[in-house]
N, C-alpha and C positions, 0 to 999 in steps of 0.2 A: 192388638199392639197399637199404642198411640203413635201417630205420625209425628215426625220431628217438626218442631215449631220454627226451625231456622229458615228464614226466607231471605233470598238475595234481593236487595233493593238497589235502586240506582245509587243511593248514598253509600251503601256498603261496598258496592262494586268500585265506586270512585276511590274509596279509602284503600281498597286492596290494590288498585292500579297505582295509586300514589306511593304506597309502601314498596311495591315492586320496583317502581322507577327509582325510588331512593336507594334501594338495595343495589340495583344495577349501577347507579352512579358511584356509590361508595366502592363497589368492587372494581370498577374501572379506575377510580382514583388510586386504589391500592396497587392494581396491576401496573399502572403507569409509573409507579415509583420503583419497580423492580428492574433488574437488568434487561429483561425482555424489551423494555422501552427506553433503555439507557441512552442510546444514540452515541454520537461522536463526542468524545471528551474535549473540553477546552484546554488550551495551553495555559500554563501559569500566567497570572495577570501581568507580571513584569516582563514577559516576552515582548519584544518590539517587532513590528513589521517593517522590513526594508524592501524597497523596490529597486533592485540593482540591475543596471544596464550592463550587459555582458554579451559580447560576441554576436551582436545583432538582435538580441532578445532582451526583454526586461523580466527578470525573475522575481516572483513574490516569495520572500524569504522570511521565515520566522527565526528570530535570533534572541537567545537569552542565556543567562547563567554566567559562570566564571570558571576559569581554569583551562586545562587542555581542551582543545577543540574536538568536536565530533560532528561530522557531516552525515546527514541521514536522508536517504533518497527513497521515494515511493515508486509505485508502479501503476499499471492500468487498473481501473475500477476503484482506485483510491486517489487521494491527493496527499500532500504533506500532513494534512489533518490526522491521518491514521496514526501518526507517531506521538500524539500527546501523552499517552501513558509512559512511553520511554523517555520523553523530554522531562516529565515530572521526576522520574527516577534519577536523571543524570544532571540536571541543571544546577544543583547545589555545588557541584565540584567539577563541572564541565561547561565550556561554552558550546551550546547546542545550536546547530545551524541546520534548518529544515526548509529547503526550497521546494516549490512546485516546479517540475520540469517544464521546459518550453512547450507551449501549446496545451498545457494541462492546468487544471485548477484555476488559479487567478494570475498565472503568468501570461505573458504576451504570446501572440500567435504568428511568429514569422512564417513565411511561405515555405521555407526550406530549413535544412539543418537538423532533420530528425534521425539521421544516422547517429549512433552512440558516440562515435569518435568526436563529432562536433559538439554534442551535448556535454561531453566530458570537459571540453574547453570552457563551456558555459560555467561549469561548477568550479573549475580552477580559477576563473576570473572572479567569481563570487568570493572565493577564498582570498584572492588578492585584495579585493576592495574592502574586505573585512579585516585586512592585515593578519591573516592566518596563513602561516607558512606551511605548517604540518597539521594533520588531523587524523584521528581515527575515522573509520567509515562504517556505516551500517546501511544495508540496502535490501530491497525486496522487489521481486518481479522485474519489470523493466528497469527499475533502479539498479538491479544487479548488472545489467548490460552497460548502463552508463558508468556504474562503479568500476567495472572491469576496464573499460576504455580509459577511465581516469587513473586507475592504479597502474595500468600499462604505460601510459604516456608520462605520468608524473610519479614514478615509484618512490622517489625520495620524499614525497609529500604525504604519503599515506603510511601511517605507523602501524595500524592494525585494521583488519577488515572482517566484519560479520556479514556474510552473504546468506540470504534466506529464500529458499524455495522458488527457484526458477532457473532455467538453463541459460547457457550462453550460446548465441548463434555461431555455428561453425565449429564448436568445441565438443569433443567426446561424441556421445551418441546422438548428436543433433539431428541427423537425417532420420533416425528411427523415431525420435521424439516428435518430429513433424508429422508422422503418420498417425499419431493418436487422434481419435475422433473428438476427444475432449478439447483439442487445440485447433478446432476448425476455424476459429476467429483469426489465427495467424494469417490466413489467406482470404479473409473476408474483405475483398477490395473490388474496385470497379466504379463505373460512372454513376451507379444508382445507390451506393451504400448510404450516402448521407441522407437522402430522402426516404430510404427504407427505415432508417432509425429515428429520424426527426419526429419528435413528439412521442416516441416510444422508448426513450432512454432508460426509463425504469425497467421496462420489460426486457430490454437488451441486457442490462447489467444484472438483472435477476438470474439470467441463465448462468452466469459465471459464479455468482454467490451461491446458487443452489447446487450446481454440478461440481464445483471445485472445493466445496467445504465438506468436512466430516459430518457436520450437523447444521443444516441451513438456518435453523432457528437462532444460531449464535450471531448471525448477521441480522440485527433487529430492524424493525420497520423504520425507526428514526434514522438509522445509519444508511439504509438503502435510499431513503428519500433525500438525505443530505447529499449523497454523491450523485444521485440522479439529477438533482437540481444543478449541481456544478457541471456535470457533463452535458446538460441541456443548454448551457451558455452558448451563444452563437459561435460556431467554429470549433468548440472543444472536442466534440466527437470526431469531427473531420481530422483534426490533428492527432487525436489518439490513434486513428487508423493509420496515419502517417508513421507513427512509431513502429507499427508492424510492417508497413510497406518497406521500411529501411532494413529489414532483417537480412536480405540477401547481401547488401553492402556491408552490414555489420559482420556477417560471417566471413567475408573476404578480409576485412580489417582485423578480425580476431585471430585468424590463422597467421597473420603477420605478427601480431602482438605475441602470440603463443610461442614464437621462436625464441623468446627470452622469458624464462619463467619468473614469476613474482617471488620475492623472498620474504616479504613481511608476514607476520603471523596471520593466518586466516582461519576463522571458524565458519564452517559451512553447515547451516541448519536446514533440515527438511521436515515438513509435516509428515507424521507417520502414515497419513492417508493420502499423501501427495508425493513429493519427490524423495522423501525419506533419506536413506543412505546414499542414494544416487547423487545428491547434491555435493557431498564430499568427493565422490568419485570424479565428478565433472571437474571440480576445482583442482584435483591432483594433476590434471592435464595441464594446468596453467600456473601452479604454485608449488613451491618446494616445502612449505611449512604449513600444512593443512591439517586441521582436526575436524572431525565430524560431530554432529549432534542431532538429536531428534526432538521435535516438539510433539509430545504425545497427545492423542485424541484430537488431532488437528488435520484439516486439509490445508489448502493453500493460503487461506485468509488468517494468518497466524495472529495478527494483532486484534482481530475481532473474536477469533475462536479461543485463543489461549494467551491473552495479554500478559497475565502475571507470570506464567511460565516462560514466555519469550523474553520479557524484561529481565527476569532473573538470570537467564543464561547469557544474555547480551551483557548485562552489568558485570557478571562474574568474569567474563572474558576480557572486557575492557579494563577492569581493575587489576587484572593479573600483571605482576611485574616480570 
């Protein structure tokens, strides 16, 4: 049998490596255009940034659109940036107001005031300075807690409320919720926490994206890096910890607030792999007009895991007469 005449030469090897490299680069380019690398969406170009002094803080506030106002509040692990898909869906016929909470995102970092009763006053003063007397409210995570303190202190100013996937300190099964090993970070405090996390913000945040999602791949690399960079800003992680440190005070305040139930329409949405129906059950302890809803195939990070489904449910509720 005649031996094969094919011989690998340095030139042919080089051509092979060049072709392989080209294929890898092309595949990378294709992958980077998919949702796996989508990252955080931008707000519509005609949104303005306002830096509004309120209650001893300066809040970074995205404002755009026209029509009835809606105030949208973020939580831990995110900033107001998370709400861009919802802002796009609402701003044609709503005035959309999206602040970063004090000590988080690009807002200022007062040394105190991280109880949610105080932060609710921040938001009420932002509304005042934007000449907004009444607004719908959409909240997630710690934003829920600020939202409850806002609605409880200013019930005539909140027309409807969509509350998404997080408990309220001191309300309903709070003491049982605190025992969940997934919520270890509620008590992650002490003199060394800042330096334990400094330089490791991405690692720290990854625990929450991975453990509290239905599918960790839904929180893509670009999104994770975006928020890690924001939480690595000097002081931001420290004041995020202060949000949790205030929970014991928040629980005391909420038990007082709950003595008078809210009457505005409330939609309580839970991720089916997270708080689920429990979200509505919690809200029925503080409201008289509560309906529940489920975000399917989602953990806690609803705007990353199921943005279209979440936007659709929120929009339908706010549009209802």
